[in-house]
Each structure stands twice: as C-alpha cells, then as structure tokens.
N, C-alpha and C positions, 0 to 999 in steps of 0.2 A: 445410272438411269436419270437421277435427279439433275445431274450436270447437263445431260443432253436436253432435258426439258427446259432448263434455265436458258441454255444457248438458243434453243428453238424459239422460246418466247421473245428473246432479244431480236432474233432474225425477223420474226413476224412484224415487230414494231417498225423495222426498217422497210419491210415489204409494203406496209400500209402507206408508206410515203413515196415509194418508188414506182416506176411504170410496171404494168402487169407482166411484161416479158421477164423482168428481173425476178419476180416472185416465182415463176415456174423454174427458173434457173437455180435459185437459192434453196427452194424447198423440195425439188424433185427427189423422190426417195431412191430412185435407181442409181443415182450418181455415187461415186466412191469418196466424194469430198467429206472430210471430217467436219463436224459442226462448228468447230472453232475456226476452220478455214472459211466456211460459209459466212460466218459473222464478219470476218475481216473483209471478205469480198463485198458484203453488204455495205460496209463503211466506205470502201473504195468506190463503189458504184454511186453511192450518195454524193460523194465529193465530185465525181465526174459529171453527173447530171446537174449538179449545182453550178458547175463551171459552164456547161452548155447554156443554161438559162441566163447566166450573167453575161456571156460573151458571144454566143452564136446567134445571128439574125433569125435562123430557123426555129429557135427555141425561146427567144427572149420574152415572148408573150404567153408562155405556157407555164403551168405548174407541173411538177414532176409526175404526179398521178395522171395528168392529162396526156402525157407523151405515149404515143401508140407505136406499134411495130412499123407502121408506115413512116413515122417520124425518125425512128432509129435507122431506117434504110438511108436516110439523108446524111448520116454521120460519115465523114470522110477520114482518110488517113491524116490529112492536114489538121483536122480538128484534134485528133489524138496527139499528134506531134506538138501542136501548140500547147495543149494541156500539160504534157510531160515537161516541155521546155520551161513553163512557168515555175515548176518545182526546182528545175536545174538552176534557173536564175536566182531563186531564193536561197540557193546554197544547200539544198537537201542532199543527203548522201545518195550515192549511186544505187545502193541496195534498196533504199526507200523508193526511188523512182522506178527501179526494176520491178519492185513488188506491185506498184500501181499499174505498170504496163502488163504484168502477168495476169492481174485480176481482170483487166479489160479483155485481154486475149482469150482468157478462159470463157468469159461471158459471150463474146462474139463467135467463138468457136462453137459454143453450144447452140447459138441461134442458127449458125450455118449448117451444123449437123442436122438440125431439126427443120431445115428448109424454110426458116422464117425470114432469112436474108440470103442474098446471093453470094456475098463474099465477106471475108473477115478484114475490115479496114486496118486492124492492128498490124497485119503482115507487112504493109508498106509504110507504116509509121516509123518515126525515128527509133533507132536501136539504142539500147542502154548497155554500155559495156562496163562490166564490173572489173576493176583492176584488183586481181587477187595477189596476196602476198604468198611467197613460197613457204613462209613459216606459219604453222598452225599453233596457236597458243594452246598449251596443255601442261599438265603436271607430270614430271617424271616420277619414277617409283619412289625416290627419296622424298620428293616434295609431297607425294600422296600420303606417305607414312607420317610425315610431320603434320600435314593438314588434318588427318584423322585424329592424331594424338592431341592436337590443339583444340579440336572440337570436343574431345572427350574430357579434357582437363579444364578448358576455359581460361588457361593461364594468360593467353595473349589478348583477351578481351579487355575492354575498358572496365573500370569499376562499376559504372552504371549498367553495362551489359552483363556483368557477372552477377548482378542482383537477381536476374531472371534465368541465368544459365542452368542452374540445377533443375529447374522445373521442366526445361525443354532439352536438356543435355542428351538424354538417351534417344529421344525422337530424332534430333538433328544428326546425331552420330550414326544412327541406323540408316537414315535417309541418304546421307552422303556415301556411306559404305555400299549401299545397294546400287547407287548410281555408278560408282567406280568399279564395282564387281560385275556389272552386267552390261554397261554401256547403253542402257535404255534411255529414251528421250524423256524430258521432263513431263510431257503430256501423258506418256505411258505410265510413268511412276505415279502421277497425279491420280490416275484412274484405278489404281490397285485397291482391291478389297481383301480383307483377311482370308475369306474362303478361296481366293485365287492361289493360295500357296499349297504346295505339297512338300511338307518338311522331311518326309522320308526319302524322297528323291531329290531334294534341294532344288525345287523348281517353282516358277510362278507363271501364271497365264496373263499375258498382257494383250492389249488391243493396239495394233500398229496403226500407222497413218493409213487412211483408206478403209479402216474397219477390219483389216485382217487380224486373225487371232494367232498368236504364237506363244510357244512355251520357251522361257529362258531359264537357264540353270545358273546357280550361284554356288559359292564355296561352302564347305562345312562351317568355316568360321563365320561367314555371313549369316548362315542359318542360325547359329547360336546367338548372334547379336540380335537378330529379328525376334527370336523366341524370348530373349531376355527383355526386350522392349515391350512385347505384348504382355508378358507376365507382370512387368512393372505397371502397365496401364490398368490391369485388373486388380492390382494391390493398392492403388492409391485411393484413399478415402474420398468420396465425393466425385471421383472421376467417372464420366459417362463412358461406358464401354459396350459396344455392340459387336458381338462375335461375327456378325455378317456385314459389318460396316466397313468404312475405309480404313486403311492401315495408318495413314498419317493424318492426324486431326489437330484441330485447335483446342484450346482449353475447354471450350463448350462442347466439343465432340463433333463439330462439323468438319467436313473434308478440307484439308489444307489446300488453299488455292495455288495455282501455278505461280502467281505473282509473289505469294508468301514464300514459296520454295526458292524462287530467284533471289529474294531479299535475304533470306537466311544464309544461302550459299555465299552471297557477296559479302555479308557481314563477317563470316569466319575467314573467307579468303583474304580480305583486306588486312585483317589482324594477324593472320598466320604467315602470309607470303608477301611481305612488303615489296612494292614495285610491280610485281606481276598480278597481285591479288585483285586490283581494280579491273582487270580484264577477264577474271574468272567468272564463269556463269555455269549453270547446270549443263549446258551443251558442251562446255569445256571438260566437264567430267566424262562425257561421252567420247570426246577426242582423246582424253587421257587413257581411258580404257582401251580405245582402238590401238594406240601406239604400243601400250604394254602387251595387249593380247597378241598383236601382230608379231612382235619380237619373240615373246615367250612360246608361241605356237610354231616356231621355226618358219616364220613368214608365210603362214598358210592363209592366202588371200581368200580362198573359198570359205574357210571357216569364219573368217572375219566378216565376210559378206553376209553370212547367215546370222551371225551374232548381232550385227547392226540392223538387220532387217532390210537391206537394200536389194533392189531387183537387178541391179547392174554392177559389174565389177568396175566400170569406168568411174563411178562416183567415189571409189576408194583410192583413186590415183594419188591423192595427197598423202595417204598413209603408206602407199606401196613404194613411192619414190625412195630409193635407198639413199642413205646419207653417204658422204664421201668416206667417212670412217668405216662404214660397213663395207663399201666397195673395196677399200684398201685391205681390209682383213680377209676378203674373199678373192684377192688377186691371183692366187695360185690354184684356185679351185679346178678350173678346166685343165690346166697343165698337169697337175698331179693325177687327175683321172686318166688323162691320155697316156701318161708315163707309168701307170700301174701303181701309183702310190695308194696304199691301203687305208690312208686317212680319209674317212668318209665325209660326205656332204655335211652331215650333222655336226661334225667337229668344227667345221668352218662356221657354221651357223651359230654354234655355241660361242665360238670366239668372237663373232660379230656382236654378240650380246654382252661382250665385255669380259669374257673369261679367257684365260690363256690356253692356247692349243697345246695338248700334251705331246711331247716328243718321245720318240723311241729311245 
C-alpha cells in the first residue's frame, strides 16, 4: 500500500505539469495499468509534449498545462514519426523507441475510446521493429546450482563485498531461490509481505501485472529456506521485524526496492558466472525457471502458462521452440507409436531431458 501511495504521489507531480487529458489517463482508477507503468507513461508523455513545444509550430508558444484536447487533435502521425526518429538518430535501442511508441499508443487509444479524439495517430506512425535473438539468456540447472551456492558462501565475491556478505547472505540467498523456484517477476517479488505466505501448503499470494491476484507454489526446500531467513531476522539483535511487513527489507527495515534487487542479483551473477553474469538480471531468473519447468514438466505448456501468469500461449513461443537435440531424441516417437512399440511418450520426453532411454 505504501509503495502504491509513493508511486501515485510521483504520478500526480507529473500530472500537475501535463495537459489535463493526461491526468485522466494516468489516474483513472478503472484501468488495469500497474502504477509503476503509469509512472513510466507519465515520463514518456512529458518527453513527448516537451518535444512538441520545442519543434511543432502548433505548440511552440504554449506551456504543457495550457495544451487542451483541441490542441491534441492537431497531433499527426508525422509528428509522432519525427519524434521517434529523433531517438533513432541518437542511436537509442529499438526497445527504448518501441517503449516510447507504446506509451503514446496507449494514451491516444484511451482518448479515442473515450471519444475525445477521432482517431489514434500512432497507428499510421513509423513502426518500430525489434530484432529478436533466437537465444534467450538463462541459467541452466547446473549454473543455477552454482549461482545459489556462491550466494550462500560468498566465495566468489571480492574482499570488499565479503565484508558485508554475512549481514545480507540469508536475505539474498532466499530472494534468488524464490525467483528461481517460482518464476515470478521482480515487481511481484518486491510486493510480497510475510502474511502472504502459507507455509503449510507452500504457497504465496502475489499481485500480477494489471492487479490480478494469483497463488504460486514453491518447493519444500524453498519453504525451509524462507522460514530460516525469517527466523534469522527475528533473532538478530536490533533488527526491526514486522510480522505483517515486507519479506525482503533493508538494514533499516524498509522494503527492498526493485532497483536494489536488480543490483544484488547482478553483483552475484558477475562474480559467479564470468562472461554470462553481466547479462543476468532478475528477469533472467524468470527465464531460467521457465526453461527448467518446461523440461521437467514433460513440456507442459499449459502449466508453464499458468506458472508465469501469461494470458496467451503465444508469448511462450520462445520457451516452447524445441532445440535440435530435443527433436533428434524424439525422432522415432511417431513411428514407434504407429508400429506398436510399447515405449511410451514419456520415455522419449525423459530422454529429451538428457536421460538414456531404457531398452528391453
């Protein structure tokens, strides 16, 4: 609740400088936008209207707060294309430009849906194509084991980092274990409070993107690690502990920020996995979970969809695409079934996971 209030306060500061139509878009309670997303959209809209005031003849003599819905109706697809092209010429990444376009599209779609403007100019604006790599950076099971062990021991850290390791060792170890065991997003992990857990059924209630509530389950081993971490917090002299407060906290007891989570994951990844570690983020923990879960569940895409909280199977395509090795191991699957071979599907799926198929 406190985090939501802080985000709302920041959004309102932007709204006080933006045109009125932006305020209704950013603060409307009926929308499913997460408050962190609203804040990012507020920043993007600020940059866009600053651009219009600097470069567009229709806006050059106005202040942002003076811009009305009648003025916004004058914005064309060419205005938006020129705005996005500026960032392209500056060498900004495709994803950065695509995020700016998406924010504008969401804003103008809102205005169109509420009949404040007749059409969405972003539709005809320049498209941003993101070139995706076939490879998704993730940690395999062996790397995950090493990563967790190095967090627990701190052996791969620098001498300066090791000075503070014991103080935060159990917190950081628990945090990464929970990410790898559930595949939750960093924003979802960030919002967890201690009462959200049910340790009898090994579950935790999280708030998904869009505000949807979902129960995730974790292993017995992860349950024991979380309980040990909580018990450690209650036993440390001078440690502020609130049984109804956040699970992951700073030394002063305040909720660990998303940025702090990203920094600590990067710190351990760089020291534990040379070469790949620089690319490891909390979201890569989610990818690592997805690959491991998909393989160990006998390629159950519906279960993976539920675990990751996605509304569509299409977004899982990167995980679902079988590797050449998997396809090679499964090459006799249809033929054996057609010829009455009693070796079942699961045997091939087990083999595809790296185990030898048993012969009669």
